[in-house]
C-alpha positions as CSV (number, residue, x, y, z in Angstrom):
1,M,13.4,3.4,-13.7
2,T,15.1,3.5,-10.3
3,E,17.6,5.8,-8.6
4,L,19.9,4.6,-5.9
5,T,21.6,7.2,-3.7
6,R,23.4,7.0,-0.3
7,R,23.2,8.9,2.9
8,G,25.9,7.6,5.2
9,D,25.1,4.0,6.0
10,V,21.6,4.3,4.4
11,F,20.9,3.7,0.7
12,V,17.8,5.3,-0.7
13,L,16.1,3.7,-3.6
14,D,13.5,5.7,-5.5
15,I,11.5,3.3,-7.6
16,S,9.5,6.0,-9.6
17,D,9.8,7.1,-13.2
18,T,8.0,10.4,-12.9
19,P,5.8,11.8,-10.1
20,D,2.6,11.3,-12.2
21,D,3.3,7.6,-12.9
22,D,1.8,4.8,-10.8
23,H,5.1,2.9,-10.7
24,R,3.7,-0.6,-11.6
25,F,5.9,-3.7,-11.5
26,T,6.9,-4.1,-15.1
27,Y,9.7,-6.5,-16.1
28,E,12.0,-3.5,-16.3
29,R,11.2,-2.3,-12.8
30,I,11.5,-5.8,-11.3
31,A,15.0,-6.1,-12.9
32,A,16.0,-2.6,-11.7
33,L,14.9,-3.3,-8.2
34,D,16.8,-6.6,-8.2
35,A,20.0,-4.9,-9.5
36,A,19.7,-2.2,-6.9
37,L,19.5,-4.7,-4.0
38,T,22.5,-6.6,-5.5
39,E,24.4,-3.3,-5.4
40,V,23.4,-2.6,-1.8
41,E,24.3,-6.1,-0.7
42,A,27.7,-5.8,-2.3
43,S,28.6,-2.8,-0.1
44,E,30.7,-3.3,3.0
45,G,30.0,-2.4,6.6
46,P,26.8,-1.2,8.3
47,A,24.0,-0.6,5.7
48,A,20.3,-0.3,5.4
49,L,18.0,0.4,2.5
50,V,15.0,2.8,2.3
51,V,12.6,2.3,-0.6
52,T,10.4,5.2,-1.7
53,A,8.8,6.9,-4.7
54,Q,7.4,10.2,-5.8
55,G,4.0,11.5,-6.4
56,K,0.5,10.2,-5.7
57,F,1.5,6.5,-5.7
58,F,4.1,4.5,-4.1
59,S,3.0,1.9,-6.6
60,N,-0.2,0.6,-8.0
61,G,1.1,-3.0,-8.1
62,L,1.4,-5.5,-10.8
63,V,0.5,-5.3,-14.5
64,P,-2.5,-7.6,-15.1
65,E,-1.9,-7.8,-18.8
66,L,1.4,-9.6,-18.0
67,F,-0.2,-12.4,-15.9
68,V,-0.5,-14.5,-19.1
69,E,3.3,-14.6,-19.4
70,P,4.6,-17.6,-17.5
71,E,7.8,-15.8,-16.3
72,Y,6.1,-12.7,-14.9
73,T,4.7,-13.9,-11.6
74,P,7.8,-16.0,-10.7
75,A,10.1,-13.0,-11.4
76,Y,8.1,-10.8,-9.1
77,Q,7.9,-13.4,-6.4
78,R,11.6,-14.0,-6.5
79,L,12.2,-10.3,-6.0
80,V,9.8,-10.3,-3.0
81,A,11.6,-13.3,-1.5
82,R,15.0,-11.6,-1.9
83,F,13.9,-8.5,-0.1
84,L,12.2,-10.5,2.6
85,V,15.4,-12.3,3.7
86,S,18.0,-9.8,2.7
87,E,20.9,-9.3,5.2
88,V,20.4,-5.6,4.8
89,P,17.6,-4.0,6.9
90,T,14.9,-2.5,4.8
91,V,12.4,0.3,5.5
92,G,9.6,1.5,3.2
93,A,8.9,5.2,2.9
94,L,5.5,4.9,1.3
95,N,4.8,8.3,-0.2
96,G,1.3,7.5,-1.5
97,H,-1.2,4.8,-2.5
98,C,0.1,1.3,-2.1
99,Y,-2.1,-1.3,-3.7
100,A,-2.1,-5.0,-4.4
101,G,1.4,-6.2,-5.5
102,A,2.9,-3.0,-4.2
103,L,1.6,-3.6,-0.7
104,L,2.8,-7.3,-0.8
105,F,6.2,-6.0,-1.9
106,A,6.2,-3.5,1.0
107,L,5.3,-6.4,3.4
108,A,8.7,-7.8,2.6
109,F,10.4,-4.8,4.1
110,D,11.4,-5.0,7.8
111,E,9.4,-1.8,8.6
112,R,7.0,0.5,6.7
113,Y,6.6,4.2,7.2
114,A,3.9,6.2,5.4
115,R,2.7,9.8,4.9
116,T,-0.1,10.8,7.3
117,E,-2.3,12.9,5.0
118,R,-2.7,10.9,1.8
119,G,-2.4,7.3,0.7
120,F,-4.4,4.1,1.0
121,H,-3.0,0.7,1.6
122,C,-5.1,-2.2,0.2
123,L,-5.0,-5.8,-1.1
124,P,-7.9,-5.6,-3.5
125,E,-7.5,-9.1,-5.0
126,A,-10.9,-10.4,-3.8
127,A,-12.6,-7.3,-5.3
128,I,-10.8,-7.5,-8.6
129,K,-11.0,-11.3,-8.8
130,V,-7.3,-12.2,-8.7
131,P,-6.6,-15.2,-6.4
132,F,-3.5,-15.0,-4.3
133,T,-0.7,-17.5,-5.1
134,A,0.4,-19.7,-2.3
135,G,3.5,-17.7,-1.9
136,L,1.9,-14.3,-1.7
137,A,-0.8,-15.6,0.6
138,A,1.9,-17.0,2.9
139,L,3.7,-13.7,2.9
140,A,0.6,-11.7,3.9
141,M,-0.3,-14.2,6.6
142,A,3.3,-14.2,8.0
143,R,3.5,-10.4,8.2
144,L,0.0,-9.5,9.3
145,A,-1.9,-10.4,12.4
146,P,-4.6,-13.0,11.7
147,Q,-7.6,-10.6,11.9
148,V,-5.8,-8.0,9.9
149,A,-4.9,-10.5,7.3
150,H,-8.6,-11.6,7.0
151,R,-9.7,-8.0,6.6
152,A,-7.0,-7.2,4.1
153,M,-7.0,-10.4,2.1
154,V,-10.6,-11.7,2.3
155,L,-12.6,-8.4,2.7
156,A,-10.2,-6.2,0.5
157,T,-10.4,-3.5,3.2
158,R,-8.9,-0.2,2.2
159,F,-6.8,1.2,5.1
160,D,-5.8,4.9,5.4
161,A,-2.6,5.7,7.1
162,E,-4.1,6.0,10.6
163,S,-6.1,2.7,10.3
164,A,-3.1,0.9,8.7
165,L,-0.9,2.0,11.6
166,K,-3.4,0.8,14.2
167,A,-3.7,-2.5,12.3
168,G,0.1,-3.0,12.3
169,I,0.4,-2.8,8.5
170,L,2.5,0.3,9.1
171,D,5.1,0.9,11.8
172,A,5.0,4.7,11.8
173,V,3.5,7.7,9.9
174,A,4.9,11.1,9.3
175,P,3.9,14.3,7.3
176,V,5.0,13.9,3.7
177,E,7.7,16.6,4.0
178,E,9.3,14.6,6.9
179,L,8.6,11.1,5.7
180,L,11.8,10.3,3.9
181,D,14.1,11.8,6.6
182,T,12.1,9.9,9.2
183,A,12.6,6.6,7.4
184,V,16.2,7.3,6.8
185,A,16.8,8.1,10.5
186,R,15.2,4.8,11.4
187,A,17.2,2.9,8.8
188,A,20.4,4.4,10.2
189,E,19.5,2.9,13.6
190,L,19.0,-0.5,12.0
191,A,22.1,-0.4,9.8
192,P,24.4,-2.0,12.3
193,L,22.3,-5.2,12.2
194,R,23.3,-5.8,8.6
195,G,25.2,-9.0,8.0
196,P,24.9,-12.8,7.4
197,V,23.5,-13.4,10.9
198,L,20.5,-11.1,10.2
199,G,20.1,-12.8,6.8
200,S,20.1,-16.3,8.5
201,I,17.6,-15.2,11.1
202,K,15.2,-13.9,8.5
203,T,15.7,-17.0,6.4
204,A,14.8,-19.2,9.4
205,R,11.9,-17.0,10.3
206,Y,10.4,-17.0,6.8
207,A,11.6,-20.3,5.4
208,G,8.1,-21.5,4.5
209,V,7.2,-18.2,2.9
210,V,10.4,-18.2,0.7
211,E,9.8,-21.8,-0.3
212,A,6.2,-20.9,-1.4
213,L,7.4,-17.8,-3.2
214,H,9.8,-19.9,-5.3
215,R,7.0,-22.3,-6.5
216,T,6.2,-21.9,-10.1
217,E,2.7,-20.3,-10.0
218,S,1.0,-17.6,-12.1
219,L,-1.5,-15.0,-11.1
220,S,-4.8,-15.0,-13.0
221,V,-7.9,-12.8,-13.3
222,E,-11.4,-14.2,-12.7
223,G,-9.8,-17.6,-12.0
224,A,-8.5,-18.0,-15.6
225,T,-5.2,-19.8,-15.3
226,A,-2.3,-17.9,-16.9
């Protein structure tokens, strides 16, 4: 489900099953990601975390069939909140398409790197008739510039790597064969920031987002309450 390895001060978390999977956020993947972050945060000394996957998708997001289960959305949102305010710097190495809940998860990282030649970044909720919860809306609005948030959230704009970089959704792009090494190098630069001070700064910066993410809400399709 996930594989956690280490390169010096940088942990690398591969969230994929197989390269041909779309790596959706099942209960099992949510639990595996939560456990991996716990392991990283239990380490000592400088540390940073790079999150990546393999194949065509970084992730295709959440599992709509699970929206009817009352614990599903809260479990996902708690995970996002943990990553958002972790005392460990986080960098995404987005190897492919990053849609919906996957992009929202990636917005919880401190920085996002993506491959130059393939991969779209999109919040298609308006197009697929899935209203944002208050917590996920707050996350997107906190991490994106207002006009970009409007284009992404309201108009369901699909960004390629170049346009996502210009919009500030991404922090850098690199050829796929260099992507992971580039993200790891950046994470190594951030690793000395790790610690309770960083965590407290993030918590203060995103206090309202975290509070909203911890509300008991459920995602729904076509406005039908889960």
